[in-house]
C-alpha positions as CSV (number, residue, x, y, z in Angstrom):
1,M,-4.7,10.3,13.0
2,L,-3.7,6.9,12.3
3,L,-6.0,5.1,9.4
4,N,-8.6,2.4,11.3
5,E,-6.7,-0.5,11.7
6,L,-10.0,-2.0,10.5
7,D,-9.3,-0.7,6.8
8,M,-5.7,-1.6,6.6
9,V,-2.7,-4.1,6.7
10,S,0.9,-3.7,7.4
11,A,2.3,-5.7,4.4
12,Q,6.1,-6.6,3.2
13,L,6.5,-6.3,-0.6
14,T,7.9,-10.3,-1.3
15,A,7.7,-9.9,-5.1
16,V,6.8,-7.8,-8.3
17,T,5.2,-9.2,-11.3
18,Y,3.6,-6.9,-13.6
19,P,0.8,-5.9,-12.9
20,N,0.6,-7.2,-9.7
21,I,2.5,-7.1,-6.1
22,Q,3.0,-9.7,-4.1
23,A,3.2,-9.3,0.0
24,R,2.8,-10.8,3.3
25,T,1.2,-9.4,6.3
26,E,2.4,-9.0,9.5
27,S,0.7,-12.0,10.5
28,G,2.4,-14.1,7.5
29,A,-0.7,-14.4,5.2
30,A,0.3,-14.0,1.3
31,L,-1.8,-11.4,-0.6
32,V,-1.6,-10.5,-3.8
33,I,-1.6,-6.4,-4.1
34,Q,-3.8,-5.1,-7.7
35,T,-3.0,-2.1,-9.4
36,N,-4.9,0.2,-11.6
37,Q,-4.6,1.4,-14.7
38,K,-2.3,4.9,-13.7
39,Q,-0.1,2.5,-12.0
40,R,0.6,0.0,-14.6
41,E,1.7,2.6,-17.0
42,D,3.7,4.7,-14.5
43,P,7.2,3.7,-15.1
44,A,8.2,5.8,-11.3
45,F,5.7,3.8,-9.9
46,W,7.2,0.4,-10.9
47,Q,10.7,2.1,-9.6
48,S,9.2,2.8,-6.6
49,I,7.6,-0.4,-5.7
50,R,11.3,-1.9,-6.9
51,A,13.0,0.3,-4.4
52,I,10.5,-0.8,-1.3
53,L,11.3,-4.3,-2.1
54,K,14.4,-4.1,-1.8
55,A,14.6,-1.7,1.1
56,Q,11.9,-4.3,2.8
57,L,9.9,-1.9,3.9
58,W,6.2,-2.4,5.4
59,V,3.3,-0.9,3.5
60,P,-0.4,-0.1,4.1
61,V,-2.6,-2.0,1.7
62,S,-6.4,-2.0,1.7
63,K,-8.0,-5.2,3.5
64,R,-10.9,-5.5,1.2
65,L,-9.6,-4.1,-2.3
66,H,-5.7,-5.2,-1.6
67,Q,-4.3,-2.1,-2.9
68,L,-1.7,0.1,-1.4
69,T,-3.0,3.8,-0.3
70,D,-2.1,7.0,-2.0
71,S,-2.1,9.1,1.5
72,D,0.5,6.7,3.1
73,W,-1.0,5.7,7.0
74,L,-2.1,9.0,7.4
75,M,-5.8,10.0,6.8
76,P,-6.1,13.7,5.9
77,A,-6.2,16.2,8.2
78,T,-9.8,17.4,9.2
79,P,-10.7,20.8,9.3
80,V,-11.1,22.3,12.9
81,S,-14.1,24.3,13.6
82,Q,-13.9,27.6,15.3
83,A,-16.2,29.0,17.2
């Protein structure tokens, strides 16, 4: 199941300047992705972000908070009730 399109926007990273990440949306709008304390202190996170920037991949970003999602493009599976 895909995330609600009203909550997320596709963004391509354009620059990485600690502690923020610059990106642009599919419509060309610029935005700054905010990082949290855990991300700022994680060298593996910054290595991954630089690899995403180099590969020019698109990432899901919260429209309201301008943050990366930790679940990629998919929502967690909801349990199916058995009758």
